[in-house]
Every structure is written in C-alpha cells, then in structure tokens.
C-alpha positions in Angstrom: -0.7 103.1 -40.4 2.9 102.2 -41.4 3.5 102.2 -45.2 6.6 100.0 -46.7 8.7 101.8 -48.9 7.6 100.1 -52.5 9.8 102.3 -54.7 11.5 100.0 -57.1 14.9 99.1 -56.3 17.3 100.2 -59.1 20.4 99.1 -58.0 22.1 97.0 -55.2 25.1 97.5 -52.8 27.6 94.4 -52.7 28.9 94.7 -49.3 31.6 92.4 -50.3 34.1 90.4 -48.1 35.4 92.8 -45.7 35.9 96.6 -44.6 39.3 96.7 -43.9 41.3 98.5 -46.6 44.4 96.5 -46.0 42.8 93.0 -46.4 40.9 94.1 -49.4 44.3 94.9 -51.3 45.5 91.7 -50.3 42.7 89.9 -51.5 42.7 92.2 -55.0 46.1 91.2 -55.5 45.3 87.4 -54.8 42.1 87.5 -56.6 43.7 89.0 -59.7 46.4 86.4 -59.7 43.9 83.6 -59.5 41.9 84.9 -62.1 45.0 85.1 -64.5 45.7 81.8 -64.2 42.5 80.6 -64.3 42.1 82.7 -67.7 45.5 81.1 -68.8 45.1 77.7 -67.3 41.4 77.1 -69.0 42.1 78.8 -72.1 45.3 77.1 -72.5 43.8 73.8 -72.0 41.0 74.3 -74.8 43.6 75.4 -77.0 46.1 72.4 -76.3 42.9 69.8 -77.0 41.6 71.6 -80.1 45.5 71.6 -81.9 46.4 68.0 -80.9 44.5 65.5 -82.6 45.5 62.7 -80.3 42.9 64.5 -77.5 40.1 64.2 -80.2 38.4 62.0 -77.9 35.5 62.0 -75.8 36.9 62.8 -72.2 38.9 65.6 -73.7 35.9 66.7 -75.7 33.9 66.8 -72.2 37.1 68.5 -70.3 37.1 71.3 -73.2 33.7 72.5 -72.7 34.2 71.9 -68.4 37.3 74.4 -69.3 35.0 76.9 -71.1 32.2 76.8 -68.2 35.2 77.4 -65.7 36.5 80.2 -67.6 33.1 81.8 -68.2 31.8 81.1 -64.2 35.1 83.0 -63.2 34.5 85.7 -65.7 31.0 86.2 -64.3 31.9 86.8 -60.8 35.7 87.7 -60.3 35.8 91.2 -62.6 33.2 92.7 -60.8 34.3 91.2 -57.3 38.1 92.8 -58.2 36.5 96.2 -59.3 34.6 96.3 -56.0 37.8 95.4 -53.7 39.2 98.9 -55.3 36.2 101.4 -55.0 34.5 102.8 -52.0 31.1 102.5 -53.8 30.3 98.8 -54.6 27.0 99.6 -56.6 25.8 96.6 -59.2 22.5 97.6 -60.9 19.6 95.9 -60.4 19.4 94.4 -64.1 23.4 93.7 -63.8 22.6 91.5 -60.7 20.0 89.4 -62.4 22.2 88.8 -65.6 25.0 87.8 -63.0 22.9 85.4 -61.2 21.2 84.0 -64.4 24.5 83.2 -65.6 26.3 81.9 -62.6 23.0 79.4 -62.2 22.9 78.9 -65.6 27.2 77.8 -65.9 26.9 76.2 -62.6 23.9 73.6 -63.6 25.5 73.1 -66.7 29.0 72.2 -64.8 26.9 69.7 -62.8 25.7 67.5 -65.2 28.6 68.0 -67.7 30.8 66.4 -64.7 28.1 63.5 -64.6 28.4 63.0 -68.3 32.2 62.7 -67.7 31.6 60.3 -65.4 29.6 58.0 -67.3 32.4 58.6 -70.1 35.1 56.9 -67.9 32.2 54.1 -66.5 31.8 52.9 -70.3 35.6 53.3 -70.8 36.5 51.3 -68.1 33.6 48.7 -67.4 32.4 48.4 -71.3 35.8 49.1 -73.1 34.9 47.1 -76.3 31.8 48.8 -77.0 33.4 52.4 -75.9 33.6 53.7 -79.1 30.2 52.5 -80.2 28.5 54.1 -77.2 30.4 57.3 -76.8 29.6 58.1 -80.6 30.5 62.0 -81.7 26.6 62.7 -81.7 25.9 60.7 -78.6 28.4 62.7 -77.1 27.3 66.0 -78.5 24.0 65.4 -77.0 25.3 65.1 -73.7 26.9 68.5 -73.8 23.8 69.7 -75.4 21.8 68.4 -72.4 23.7 69.8 -69.8 23.4 73.7 -71.4 19.7 73.1 -71.8 19.2 72.0 -68.1 21.6 74.7 -67.0 19.4 77.1 -69.6 16.1 75.8 -67.6 17.3 76.1 -64.3 18.6 79.5 -64.4 15.2 80.9 -66.4 13.0 79.6 -63.9 15.2 80.9 -61.1 15.8 84.3 -62.4 12.1 84.8 -63.5 10.8 84.2 -60.0 13.6 86.3 -58.5 12.8 89.1 -60.8 9.0 89.2 -59.3 10.3 90.4 -56.0 9.9 93.1 -54.2 12.8 95.5 -52.3 11.5 97.6 -49.8 13.7 98.1 -46.8 17.4 97.8 -47.9 19.2 97.0 -50.9 23.0 96.1 -49.1 23.3 92.7 -50.3 25.8 91.0 -47.6 27.7 88.9 -50.1 30.3 89.8 -52.9 28.2 88.7 -56.0 24.3 88.5 -56.2 23.7 84.9 -54.8 20.2 83.7 -54.5 20.3 83.5 -50.8 21.3 87.0 -49.4 19.2 88.6 -52.2 16.2 86.8 -51.1 17.2 87.9 -47.5 16.6 91.6 -48.8 12.9 91.1 -49.9 10.1 92.4 -48.2 7.5 90.0 -49.8 7.1 86.6 -48.5 10.1 84.2 -49.9 8.8 80.8 -48.5 7.2 79.7 -52.1 10.6 80.6 -54.0 12.6 79.0 -51.5 11.1 75.9 -52.0 11.1 76.3 -55.2 14.9 76.9 -55.6 15.5 74.5 -53.0 13.7 71.6 -55.4 15.9 72.8 -58.7 18.9 73.2 -57.2 18.5 69.8 -55.0 17.2 68.2 -57.9 20.2 69.4 -59.9 22.8 68.6 -57.4 21.5 65.1 -56.5 20.3 63.9 -59.9 24.1 64.5 -61.1 25.5 63.2 -58.0 23.8 60.0 -58.1 24.6 59.8 -61.5 28.4 60.0 -60.6 28.2 57.7 -57.7 26.6 55.0 -59.5 29.1 55.4 -62.3 32.0 55.2 -60.1 30.6 52.4 -57.7 30.5 50.5 -60.9 34.1 51.5 -61.9 35.4 50.4 -58.4 34.0 47.3 -58.8 35.4 46.6 -62.0 38.7 47.8 -61.0 38.5 45.4 -57.7 38.2 42.2 -60.3 41.8 43.5 -62.5 44.4 40.8 -61.5 47.3 42.7 -62.7 48.8 45.8 -60.1 49.7 48.1 -63.2 46.2 47.2 -64.8 44.8 48.8 -61.5 46.7 51.6 -61.6 45.8 52.5 -64.7 42.3 52.4 -64.2 42.6 54.5 -61.1 44.9 57.0 -62.8 41.9 57.7 -65.6 39.6 58.5 -63.0 41.7 60.3 -60.3 41.6 63.7 -61.5 38.0 63.6 -62.5 36.8 62.4 -59.1 38.9 65.0 -57.2 37.6 67.8 -59.3 33.9 66.4 -58.2 34.9 66.1 -54.4 35.7 69.7 -54.3 33.0 71.3 -56.4 30.2 69.1 -54.7 31.3 69.8 -51.5 31.3 73.3 -51.4 28.0 73.0 -53.6 26.2 71.1 -51.3 27.6 72.7 -48.0 26.2 76.4 -49.4 22.5 75.5 -51.1 21.0 72.4 -49.8 20.0 74.4 -46.6 17.3 76.6 -45.4 18.2 80.2 -46.5 17.8 81.5 -43.1 20.5 79.3 -41.8 22.9 81.4 -44.1 26.1 82.5 -42.4 27.8 85.7 -43.7 31.2 84.2 -42.8 31.3 80.5 -43.7 29.0 80.6 -47.1 31.1 83.6 -48.1 34.2 81.6 -47.9 32.6 78.5 -49.4 31.4 80.8 -52.2 35.3 82.2 -52.8 36.5 78.5 -53.1 33.8 77.4 -55.8 33.3 80.9 -57.8 36.9 81.6 -57.9 39.3 79.2 -56.8 37.8 75.9 -58.3 38.2 77.3 -61.9 41.5 77.7 -61.3 42.2 74.3 -59.8 40.6 72.4 -62.6 43.2 72.6 -65.1 45.5 72.2 -62.8 44.2 68.9 -61.7 43.1 67.7 -64.8 46.9 68.8 -66.7 49.7 68.2 -63.8 47.9 64.8 -63.2 47.8 63.9 -66.9 50.3 62.2 -69.0 48.4 62.5 -72.1 47.7 66.1 -71.6 51.8 66.9 -70.8 52.8 64.9 -74.1 50.4 67.1 -76.1 51.6 70.3 -75.0 55.3 69.0 -75.6 53.7 67.5 -79.2 52.1 71.6 -79.6 55.1 73.4 -78.5 57.8 71.5 -80.9 55.3 71.5 -83.6 55.1 75.4 -83.1 58.9 75.8 -83.1 59.3 73.6 -86.3 56.4 76.0 -88.2 58.9 79.1 -86.7 61.9 77.6 -88.2 60.5 76.4 -91.4 59.6 80.4 -91.9 
C-alpha cells in the first residue's frame, strides 16, 4: 500500500512572481520604491492629522487609522517579498507563514469595515449635517474603529486556526509571493472542502456586509446631492466623497476578483497580479488619493510646515 509522507512541514518555499533574474531585479527596485512611498505617505498622513488641530474631525480620525492599516498591511507583505526577490532560497517558516497570513487577513478585514465606517461618516455629514456633531461623537467613532479591529481579529483568528490544522504531505512549494489562503490550501493533502466553505463564508460576509453598507450610504448620498439646487453645492458634496469612493472601488474590485470564487479557479498569473495590486500598490495609492484630491490636507501640510519653520526661527 502507498503511504503518504505525513512528516510535519517546518517551512515553505514561496515560488514568487517570476524565475527571470532580470525581471526580479526590476521588480525589486519597483517594489522598493513603492514601499518607500507607502511608508512616507502613510506615516506623513498620520503625522499631519495628529499635528494639525483643524484635522481633528471624525473623517480624518478614520483616515489616520486607514493610513495605519495600509502601512501595516504593506509591511506584512512587502519586506519578505523584497527579500525573496534578492535571494535564491525563498523559504518562510511554517510559523512565519501562519503569522503572515494572520496579519494579512486581520488587516484586510479591518480595512473593509473601516471603509464602511468612513462611508457612514460621509452619509451623516451630507444627509444629516445638523445632527452630525451629535451622531459622530468621539465615543461613537472610537466604537466604530474598535468594532472594525475586533471583526478583523475574529476573522483572522478563525481562519488561521482552521488553516493550522491542515496536513501538508506532498509539497511545500507555495505558488505565490506570500502566504495567502488559496495557494496554501492547494498544498494540503487533507480534505479542504469544509475549510474552503468556512473561508468563503467569512470572507464573503466580511466583503458583502461592508460593501452593502457602503453602497446604501452612497445611494443615500447621491439621492441627497441630486436634490441640491446650486452647482457649487453639488460640487462640494461630490468632492467630499470622491477620494473615498475611488479608494473603495480599487480596494473592493481586486479583493472580490481574488476571493469570492472557488479555490480551484485560482490562476497563478491573474491572481498574482491582483494580489500585487491590493497588497503593495493600493497601500501606496490611498495617501496619494486622499492628499492630492483634498484641499484640507494640503492646507494642513502648509500650516504644519509653516509652524515648523516658525519654531526653527525662534530657536
């Protein structure tokens, strides 16, 4: 009788994006540049919001947490990807793989519900402006953020707990550049049907509940904007939502394409491109989207710089 090799797996090999050394060098320089912009952009956004008192509002409170999530999200994936692009041995320990997967799911799920909170904030600001200070109180905003992190923690804990019980017998080569759930599931020699259903339900409910919340908020916002008679009023209302709506569209588009489908339909090329986009590129785009399209952030940056110059002259 044939016996499967049930020796516990101590590490995995991340196959990466390409075998070509020339392309790996180009990708290393590109991803390094993107990561540096991501760190500077998100850290700068957090710093500006913290230093400028005029940005101490619910919208920028949520935005500072979004920047923190993007910074953390990118740091979980990009440094290891950069290391693997430089080395011939692309190993990651079994424990390291589960830790990377845990934080990836945790930060991704948290961001989904944080984006929902930001959409609700815009809904209250535009559709119910007179009650905005009362509804979006500091306590309520903190509760929304705490709830987002809690849901992310539960999603990631359940997912990684189930993944840790899988057996890996035939291969330890992950056909991806990080420890994502579909390619790791593909390596298991045990029946993954139940865990696939569980992950589909968890990921699907996270994406759909947050997306429905965002959709309902923006339908109400659009309905309110269309009732505004003045053109300048409509433009002002649209401008407050444009950045968030653009960020949501990019984030959810790639996430739904990648995860709301059976793992058997996993495609190495297409899914890797989508994964590069939402793990490496989007964390860089968010601070650019929210800063370049936002006069308040630009003005806050000018005030912070002027304050810094003033402090330097006094010394």
